[in-house]
N, C-alpha and C positions, 0 to 999 in steps of 0.2 A: 504494500500500500504506500503510495507516494504521499508526501507532505501536502501537496495541493489537493488531493482528493480527501484527505483527512480534514483540512481546513474547510473545504466545501461542505462536508458532512456535518461538521460542527456548526457552520453558518446556518445550514438548513434546520438543524435541531434548535438552535437559538431562535430563529425566525418562527418556527412552528410553535415553540413554547410561548413566545410573546403573543402570537396570534390566538392561541388557545386561551391564554390568560385574559386577553382583551374580550374575547367572546364570552367567557365565563362571567367577567365583570359586567358586561352589557346585559346578560341574561339575569343578573341579580339586581341591576339598577332600573332597567326599562319598565318592568311591570309595576312597581310602586309609582313611578313617575307618570305612567299612562293612567293608572287608577286615580291618581290625584287630579290629573287633567279632567277626567270624566266626573270626578267628585265636584270640581269647581263648576262645571256646566250644570250639574244637577242642583248644586247649591244656589246658583243664580236663578234657576227655574223655581226652586222652593221659595226664594225671597220674593219673586214676582207673584207667585200664587198666594203667598201669605199676605202680601200687600192688598190684593184685590178681595180676598175672602176674609180678611181681618182675623187671622188665626191667632190663637193664644200661644204663649211661649212653650207650654208643655207639648202641644201638638206639633209645633215646629221642631222642638228638640227630639221628640220621638221619631219624626220622619227623617231628620238628619242622621240619627243613630242607625236607622234602618238602611239608609243609603250607604253609610260607612261599612256596615256589616256585609251588604251586598257586594261591595267593591274590595273586601278584605282589608279595610283600613280600620285599625283598632284605635279608639281614643275614648277617654272617659267622658261621661255626661258633662262634667264641669268644664271640659275643653270647649264646649259650645257656648258662645256668648251671643245673646240676642238682644236687640234694642229696637223699640218702636218710637218713632218721633214724627208726629204730625203728617201722617200719610206715607211714611217710609219705613221700611224694615231693613235692618242690618243684621246679617248672620256672619259670625266670625268663628272659625274653628282653627285652633292651634294644636298640632300634634306632630309626633315623630314616628317614623317607621324604621325599625332596626334592620340592618343589612349585615349578615354574617358571611364573612369571607374566610378562607382557610387560615390566613395569617393575620387578618386584621378585621375587626368588626367596628361598625360605625352606624350612625343614625341619620336618615334623611329628615330634615326639619321642614315642615310645611306650615304656612300661615295663610289659610284660605279665607277670603273676605268677599262678601256679596252684599251690595246695597241696591235697593230698588226704591225709587221715588215715584209717587203718583204724578 
């Protein structure tokens, strides 16, 4: 085996390892980000509906919790902040999603906010 073919083999191994690691990282990060994007859309819809139908805080909070469960986003009830102000509804949810990697674990922090005015 010549030294050039050994270097080429090592280069391919390193390239493949970096590519595989990047794909694994992407598959860990993309689902929570996508679910959060969908959650933001549904939160805006909930704020719009709550403004027109004059929903109370308990009903809004229950619906937001149901949306979170449906999208696999776990957060406590106290993370949902709701305010009503002269024809507008503001819904804010602050939460984190843990991401476990083989050598490093971290949390994605989300601060979703939806305001709807009449």
